[in-house]
N, C-alpha and C positions, 0 to 999 in steps of 0.2 A: 504493499499499499504506499504510494508515494505521497508525501506531504504536499499540500496545496499552498502556492505562494499567497502571502497575505494581501497581495494586490489583485487577486482574483476572487471572483464570487466562489463560495464553496460549491464543488461539483456534486452531481447526484451521487457519485461514488463516495465522497467524503461524508455526505449526509447519511448514506447507508451505513458507513463505518460507525458514525456517531450513534445512530439508532441501534445498531447491532451490539455495540459495546454496552450501551445502557441497558438493553434487554437482558444481555448475559449477566450483568451485575445484579440487576433487580430479581431476575429469576433464581439465581444462586442464593441470594440473601433470603428469598422466601423459603427455599429448601432448608437453609440453615436455621430458620427461626419458625419452622412448622407452619408455613403459610402466614407469616407475620403474627402468629398468636403467642409466641414465646415472649417472656418479659424482656428478652434481649433484642427484640425487634424495635423496641422504643429507641428512637434516635432523632437527632436534628440533621446530622450530616452523614451521608453514606458515600464511601469512596471505594475505588477499586482500580487495579491495573490489569489490563488485558494485553496479551502478547499475540502478535501476528507473525506468521512466517512466510506468508505468500499473499497474493491478491485475493485468494479465496477466503471469504469471511467465515466459511464453515470450518476453516483450520484454526480460527482464533481460540485461544485458551485463557482462562482467568488465572492470573498469578496470585492475586490476593483480593480480599474484601475487608474493609475496615469501617468502623464508625467511631465518633467521638467529637467532642467540642470543647474539652476543658484541659487545664494544665495542672501540674502537681502543686500541692500546698507547700510553701517554702520550708516548713519544718521537717518535711519528709525527704528533702533532697539527700541523695546518697553519695558519700565519698568512696564508695566501693563499686559504683556503676551498676547498682542493683535495682534502680527505680527509673521509670520512664518519665521524663520531665514534660513532655508535650504529647498529650493524647488526642490531638485533633486528627480526624480521620485520614487526611492526605499525608500527614507527617508519619503516622503509623504505617501507612501504606508504603512509603519510601523504605522504612526500616524492614518491612516484609520483603520488599524487592531485593534489598541487600542480602538478606538470609537466602533468598532464592538464588542470587548470584554465587554465593559461597557453595550452595548445593551443586550448581552447574560446573564450578571449578572442580569440585570433588569428582563429578562424573567424568570430566575431561581427563583426569589423571588415573582413571581405572580403564584398563583395555576393554573390559565388557561393556562399558557405558560411554566410551569416548565418542562414538558417532552420534550418540543421543544428546550430547551437550550442545548448548546454544553457542558455545565458544569454539573458535578455531584454535588448533594447536599453534602456539607461537614459535617463531624461529628462535634460535639460541640468542639470548640477550635481549629479547623483545618481550613486550607484554602481550597478554591475551586480548583479542577483540572479538566482538560479536560476529557471527556468520552474517553475510550480506543482507539476508532478507528478514532478519529478526528486528522487530520494532515493538515499542511499548507505548501504550495509550492510557493516559490517566483520566479516569472518570471521577467527577465530583458532583454530588447531587445539587449543589448550589455553588455560587461564586466563592472563591477562597477569601477568608477573613482578611481585613486590611484594605489596601488601596483598591483591589478589584471589586470589593463588595460595597463600600460605603456610598458610592455614587450610583450604582447600577439600578436600585429599585425605583428611583424617582426622577430620572433623567430621560427624556424622550429621545427618539432617534434624531429629532431636529437639533439637538445639541451637538450633533456631529455632522460636519459637512465634508463630503469627498474623503471620508475616512479620517478627518482632522478634528480634534477636540476644539470646540469653539471657546472653551474657557480654560486654556492650558495654564494660565498664570494665577488661577485661584490658589490661595496660599496652601490649602490642604492637598492640592493635587500632587499625587506621587510621593507624599511624605512617608518615610519609614514609620511603622507603627508596631506597637507591642501588645500582646495579650497580657492579661493580668491573672495571677494565680486564683484557682478555684472559681473563676468567673467566665463570663462571655463578653464578646466584643473586644475592641482594640482602642488604644489611645496613641496619639502622635508622640514620637520621640521628643523629649524636652529640648528646647534650644540650649545649646551649650553642653549637652550631655557628653560625658566622656566615653560612654558605652560600657563602663566598668561596673559590675556588681560584686560585692564582697561577701565571703562566706559568713563572717561573723555578723555582718549587716543583715543578711537574710535570716539567720538563726535568731536574731534579736527582734525580728518582726518587720523588716522592710519587705515590701511586696516583691516577690520574685517575678521578674519580667522576662518574656519570651517573644521573640520576633514573630510577626504575623505570618500567616500561611502565604499571603501574596508575596511578602519579601523573601521568604524561604524558596518559593518556587522560582522567583526571579533569579536568585542565586544558583539554584539547580540548573537554570538555563545557561549558566557559564561553567560551573564546576562539575556538572553532571550529577547523576543520582547515586553513584557508587560509594561516595564518601572517601575519607582520607586512607583508611586502612586497605580497602580493596584497591585503591589507586597504586599500591605497591605492585599489584599483580595484573591489572587490566586497564585498558584504555577507557576514557570517559564514556559513560552510558547516558545518552540523552533521550527524553521522551519525544515521540513523533507527533502526538497530538494531546491536547487537553480538551475534554468534553464536559460541558456543564449541563446538568439536569434541570436547572432553573436559574433565574437571574443572569442570563447570558447577555452580555453587552459587549460586543466585539471591540469597541474602541477603549473601554476601561479595562477590559481583560488584557488586551495587547499591551497597553501602556504599563499595566502593573506587572506583567510576567516577563516582558523583555524590552519595553520601550522607554524605560525611565533613566537609562544610563547617559543620555546625550550621545557623545562619541562612544564607540565600543570600548569596553574595558581593555586595558593594555595587557593582553594575555598571549602566551606562546602556544602554538600547536602542541598537542592535539586539542587543546581547550579552545573553545570559540563561543560566540554568542549564538545560542540555539533559538530559532524561532519556530516553535511547533505550530502545527495546524490547530486552529481554535474553532470550536463548533458548539452550538446548542443542539438540542434534540427536537424532533418534530412535535412531540407532545410533552411540553415541559411539566415537571413535577409541581404539585401544589405545595404551598407553604406548610411546614411542619409546626403546628401550634403547640403551646404547652412548654413546661420547663424542661430543660435538657437534663438527661439522666447523668448520674455521677459515675458512669462506667463507659468503657470503650472496648469495642469487640474487634478481634481480628481472626481471619481465616486465611490459610495459605493452601495452594495446590498440594493435594495429598493428605490434607487434614481430614479427620472424621467430623470434627465440630469446631465451635468457636473457642478461642482463648478470650477470657474476660478480665479486663484490667480495671481496678478502681482508680479513677482518675485523681482522687485526693492523694493517694499514697504512691501512685505509679507502679503498683504491684498487683499480682493476681488476687483473686478473692480469698485464697488460702494464705495470703501474705508471702508467697513465694515470688521470686523474680520472674519476670516475663522472659521468654526465649528471645525477645527482641531487645533486651536491655543491653547497655554498653558492655557489661561484663561478659555476656554471652557472645556478643559480636567480637570482642577482643579474644575470647577463647577460640572462636572459629579462625580468626586470623592466625593465632599461634599454632593451631593445628595445621594450617595450610603451610605456614613457614616450615614446620617440622616435616611435612610431607615432601616439600620441595627439597629440603636438606637431605632427606633419605634417598632421593633419586638423583640428585645433582651434586651438590656440595654444601657444606655447612654455611648457613646464613647468619650473619651477626646483626641482628636487629634489636632494638630496645625492648626491655620487658615491662616498661611502664607505659600505660595507655597513652598518655599525652605525648610522651617522647616518640612512641611509635607513629602517632599521627603527624607530628612535626617533621619526621624524617621523610614523609612523602612531600618532598620540596616543590615539585611542579604543581601539585594540588594546592598546597599552602600559598603559592605565589598567585594562582588564579583566584583563590579565596580572598586574599588581600586586595587584589585588583578590583574585586566587586565592592568591597568596603570603600576603597578610595574613589571609585566611580560614583557611588551614591554621595559621598562627601563633596566631591568636585562640583556636583550640580545642586548642592545645598538641600539635600533631602534627609540629612541627619546622619548620625553615627550609629553603626550597628551595635546593638547591646549584646554583651557576652555574659555567659554564666560564670560564677566564681571558678577560678582555675583549679581549686582544691578538689572539685568533683572529678577531675580527670587524673589525679595523681595516684592511681591504684595499679596494682599488679593482678595478674590472673594466671591460673595454672590450666593445663590441658584438661584436667579433671573438673567436673561440674562443681559449683559452689555448694 
């Protein structure tokens, strides 16, 4: 499925893709929640990632399905990587995709499953890359929180002329925004903010701030979906399309997810500014009324049922860490390092999570370029979590 240029009208094929992806996600979520009768069917936002490997939509497969609209309470932030900070559906979906990518790397390194992997075997000294026809499509039941959402419900198409925003200089246009702990909605980054949050400040009651989904997706469109750890092994993985089930406004969505940087961020290949196909669906979802639940659900290809996370604590209902938490991701990274060392040669990489991330230098440079690009056009400084939460070690054995 080839992405459609943003200067073109969406083709019938792209609309068919959007509708098919939406149908797959909603149908599977119905199956997982007993026809939407399960308590876990309650949700404000439903998201999912669908993979295509050809132009035949019948070959599309669901990588993951997720729900959620809240972030962790600051007192539960973990210095061992055991709690999920951000349980918004599309953020959890990206974590699921990372786990899927680890599984596919494992498949690549076993002779019996090598041909089934979505990765091509790399040449010596090079990183893995996706097979040519593998594409990922992000579905979100409504526009992502932050810059994409705040204007969409109440601005008519007359506010956009020839694809251009008629009010580009409104002060709030494009501003970086943060979610607030245990709540919904976003607030603009404070003028003069340094972007630094401190561990002791959060534990003493300062509200834990998390960047909005619009801002995170914009960054994904530069740095990729794979994250720092996987970037040691694979080339950047970008989404081919973003499909919204409601509140689709092409001008606001395109600005929010790739159009706010002014000039393109100063990045080196293989990183680049990705401009995915953007689309609504033929029959938009109705608004989900009522209070958002304090849980987030996720399902991945091959799972029997849902994993349920309590958004206040960032852990499962039995208080055990999610398979998607930082500790588990770091453990999978270390397993893969060990696997490579066993078949190639010893690899000397850091055993502390934050150090392992920082040694992915090309990825970190692209990430820093995004921060500078936002600052250069006056949209604010990216707010970071306290560094102490990433200063943990992990063993190959489960916690």
